[in-house]
C-alpha positions in Angstrom: -20.4 74.2 229.0 -19.0 75.8 226.0 -15.9 74.3 224.4 -16.2 71.2 226.4 -16.8 68.4 223.7 -14.9 65.2 224.2 -15.8 63.7 220.8 -13.1 61.6 219.5 -11.2 61.8 222.9 -10.1 58.9 225.0 -10.0 59.3 228.7 -8.8 57.1 231.5 -10.0 57.7 235.0 -9.0 55.7 238.1 -11.5 55.1 240.9 -14.1 55.7 238.3 -16.6 53.3 239.7 -18.2 55.6 242.5 -18.1 59.0 244.1 -16.4 61.9 242.2 -14.9 59.5 239.6 -18.2 58.1 238.7 -19.8 61.5 238.4 -16.8 62.7 236.2 -17.1 59.8 234.0 -20.9 60.6 233.5 -20.0 64.0 232.4 -17.3 62.8 230.0 -19.4 60.2 228.5 -22.2 62.9 228.1 -19.7 65.0 226.2 -19.1 62.0 223.9 -15.8 61.0 225.3 -14.6 57.4 225.1 -13.9 56.6 228.9 -11.9 53.8 230.5 -13.2 53.5 234.1 -10.6 51.8 236.4 -11.6 50.2 239.7 -10.8 47.1 241.8 -14.3 45.8 242.5 -15.6 43.8 239.6 -19.3 44.1 240.5 -19.1 47.9 241.0 -17.2 48.2 237.8 -19.6 46.2 235.6 -22.5 48.2 237.2 -20.8 51.5 236.4 -20.2 50.5 232.9 -23.7 49.6 232.4 -25.1 52.7 233.9 -22.7 55.0 231.9 -23.5 53.1 228.6 -27.3 53.3 229.3 -26.9 57.1 229.7 -25.0 57.3 226.4 -27.9 55.4 224.7 -26.0 52.2 224.6 -23.2 53.5 222.3 -20.5 51.6 224.4 -18.5 54.7 225.2 -17.6 53.5 228.7 -15.5 50.4 229.4 -14.6 49.1 232.8 -11.0 47.7 233.4 -10.3 46.0 236.6 -7.1 46.9 238.5 -6.2 46.9 242.1 -4.1 50.0 242.6 -2.7 48.6 246.0 -0.7 46.2 243.9 2.1 47.5 241.7 2.0 44.4 239.5 -1.7 45.2 238.8 -0.7 48.9 238.2 2.0 47.8 235.6 -0.5 45.2 234.1 -3.1 48.0 233.9 -0.6 50.3 231.9 0.3 47.5 229.5 -3.4 46.7 228.9 -4.3 50.3 228.1 -1.3 50.8 225.9 -2.3 47.6 224.0 -5.9 48.5 223.8 -5.8 52.1 222.9 -3.6 53.9 220.5 -4.4 57.4 221.7 -4.9 58.7 225.2 -6.1 62.4 225.6 -6.5 62.6 229.4 -5.5 60.6 232.4 -7.4 61.4 235.5 -5.6 60.2 238.8 -8.8 60.1 240.9 -8.7 56.9 243.0 -8.0 57.4 246.7 -8.5 55.8 250.1 -8.4 57.0 253.7 -8.3 54.9 256.8 -7.5 55.0 260.4 -5.9 51.7 260.6 -2.3 51.3 259.2 -1.9 48.3 256.9 0.6 47.2 254.3 -0.1 46.2 250.6 1.2 43.0 248.9 4.4 45.1 248.1 4.9 45.8 251.8 4.1 49.5 251.3 1.9 51.4 253.6 -1.7 51.2 251.9 -2.6 55.0 251.9 0.7 56.1 250.3 0.7 53.1 247.8 -2.9 53.7 246.5 -3.0 57.5 246.6 0.4 58.3 245.4 2.7 55.6 244.3 0.0 53.9 242.0 -0.6 57.2 240.1 3.2 57.9 240.0 3.8 54.5 238.5 0.8 54.5 236.2 1.3 58.0 234.8 5.0 57.4 234.1 4.2 54.0 232.3 1.6 55.8 230.3 3.8 58.8 229.4 4.9 57.4 226.1 1.3 57.0 224.9 0.4 60.5 226.3 3.3 62.1 224.4 2.4 60.4 221.2 -1.2 61.7 221.7 -0.1 65.3 222.6 -1.6 67.5 223.4 -2.7 65.5 226.2 -3.5 66.1 229.9 -2.8 64.5 233.3 -5.0 65.6 236.1 -4.4 64.5 239.8 -7.0 64.9 242.4 -5.7 66.0 245.7 -7.7 67.1 248.7 -8.4 70.2 251.0 -6.0 68.8 253.5 -3.1 68.6 251.2 -1.4 71.7 252.7 -1.2 69.8 255.9 0.8 67.1 254.4 4.4 66.4 255.5 7.0 64.2 253.7 9.3 62.8 256.4 11.7 60.9 254.1 12.9 58.7 256.9 9.3 57.5 257.6 7.3 57.7 254.5 5.8 54.2 255.2 4.6 55.7 258.5 6.0 52.8 260.6 6.9 55.3 263.4 4.1 57.9 263.3 0.9 56.6 261.7 -2.3 58.6 261.7 -5.1 58.3 259.1 -5.3 62.0 258.4 -1.4 62.3 258.6 -1.1 59.5 256.1 -3.8 60.8 253.8 -2.6 64.4 253.6 1.0 63.1 253.1 -0.2 61.0 250.1 -2.1 64.0 248.6 0.9 66.3 249.2 3.3 63.9 247.4 0.7 63.5 244.5 0.6 67.4 244.1 4.4 67.8 244.2 4.9 64.9 241.7 2.2 66.4 239.4 3.7 69.8 239.4 7.2 68.4 238.8 5.8 66.3 235.9 4.3 69.5 234.4 7.8 71.1 234.7 9.7 68.2 233.1 7.2 67.9 230.2 7.2 71.6 229.6 11.1 71.5 229.4 10.9 68.6 226.9 8.2 70.5 224.9 6.3 67.2 224.9 2.7 68.8 224.8 1.7 66.9 227.9 0.3 69.1 230.6 -0.2 68.2 234.2 -2.5 70.0 236.8 -3.9 69.3 240.2 -7.5 69.5 241.0 -8.6 70.0 244.6 -12.2 68.6 244.9 -12.5 70.5 248.3 -14.4 68.3 250.9 -16.5 65.7 249.3 -19.4 63.7 250.6 -18.9 60.2 249.3 -18.5 56.6 250.6 -14.8 57.4 251.3 -15.7 60.1 253.8 -19.0 58.5 255.2 -17.1 55.5 256.4 -16.8 54.8 260.1 -13.1 54.3 259.8 -12.2 57.8 258.8 -10.3 60.3 260.8 -12.2 62.5 263.2 -11.6 65.6 261.0 -13.7 64.1 258.2 -16.7 63.5 260.6 -16.5 67.1 261.9 -16.3 68.5 258.3 -19.3 66.5 257.0 -21.7 69.4 257.1 -19.3 71.6 255.0 -19.1 68.8 252.3 -20.1 69.2 248.6 -21.9 66.5 246.7 -19.7 64.6 244.2 -21.4 66.2 241.2 -19.8 69.6 242.0 -16.2 68.6 242.0 -17.0 66.3 239.0 -17.7 69.4 237.0 -14.4 71.0 237.8 -12.6 67.9 236.8 -14.4 67.6 233.6 -13.7 71.2 232.7 -10.0 70.7 233.5 -10.1 67.7 231.2 -12.0 69.2 228.3 -12.0 72.9 228.3 -10.2 74.2 225.1 -9.2 77.4 226.9 -7.2 75.4 229.4 -5.0 73.8 226.6 -1.9 75.6 227.6 -2.5 75.5 231.3 0.1 73.4 233.2 1.6 73.2 236.7 -1.5 74.8 238.2 -4.0 73.9 241.0 -7.8 74.2 240.4 -9.4 75.0 243.7 -13.2 75.3 243.7 -13.1 75.3 240.0 -10.7 78.2 239.7 -7.1 78.1 238.3 -4.6 79.1 241.0 -0.8 78.9 241.1 0.3 75.7 242.6 1.2 75.7 246.3 4.5 76.8 247.5 5.8 73.3 248.3 5.3 72.4 244.7 8.0 74.8 243.8 10.7 73.1 245.7 12.7 71.3 242.9 15.1 69.7 245.4 12.2 68.1 247.3 10.5 67.2 244.1 13.5 65.4 242.7 14.2 63.7 246.0 10.5 62.4 246.1 10.7 61.3 242.3 13.9 59.4 243.0 12.5 57.6 246.0 9.2 56.9 244.3 11.1 55.4 241.3 13.0 53.1 243.8 9.7 52.2 245.7 7.8 51.4 242.5 10.6 49.4 240.7 9.8 45.9 239.8 13.0 44.6 241.3 12.5 46.5 244.6 13.6 44.8 247.8 11.5 44.9 251.0 10.8 48.4 252.1 10.6 48.3 255.8 12.4 51.4 257.2 12.1 50.1 260.9 11.6 52.6 263.6 14.7 54.2 264.9 12.9 55.9 267.8 10.0 54.3 269.8 7.2 56.7 270.2 
């Protein structure tokens, strides 16, 4: 991997204790990066930190920080902790994600898939923007999924209280993340801040996430097509480190190749509407979110 040194770089990766996140962290540590691995499970986090540091000959390049992305209070606390502990942030990788067949609410009264896969990275990235701007040139990477194009954003039912389906909620959350990331790229470019933002589509990955019994049927059918986590991890690491991509922003990386972002990402009206609603949903003073079904299905 030419031009892929991470020496002197500080990188934060959410969902970094297993799957694509852990494999990516492994590559970043191997490239001499200082990596903060975020996850909600203390035991898995401690194990990941130990494994990564043993691979780096005990140089302590990996640090686990616990945060439950299903809690906005945890997300805000994580941003505050990172801002206090590091004075420089080169790359933020929004990798954490969940998929489920059962609808459930978070402590904030938000639908869990949307909260973890989209609202958490929205809130975390925006809270870390001052640090990212101070550290520019810096990069934000958001991991979506092969099903992102299937996603719909029904603004009257974003919490999926009327129409819930595991695949529907998952593809919606990834669509929202892609639209937000493209809009972030546009806003930062207009500001000339030096913060780039790109979407990495890891395709269909064979991980604990897709192996679980509670995943939508499509994931079970697609298993033979799935790639091992090490493959998309290489694509993510390249998008994070490759010097030739320094000026790349507002793009999608699919199967490791740079492509223009998907058409939905160019709809500024949609992007601004989503941004506004997301700001309201993630505000510390937000009232209960229930949208109540207006029509029974």
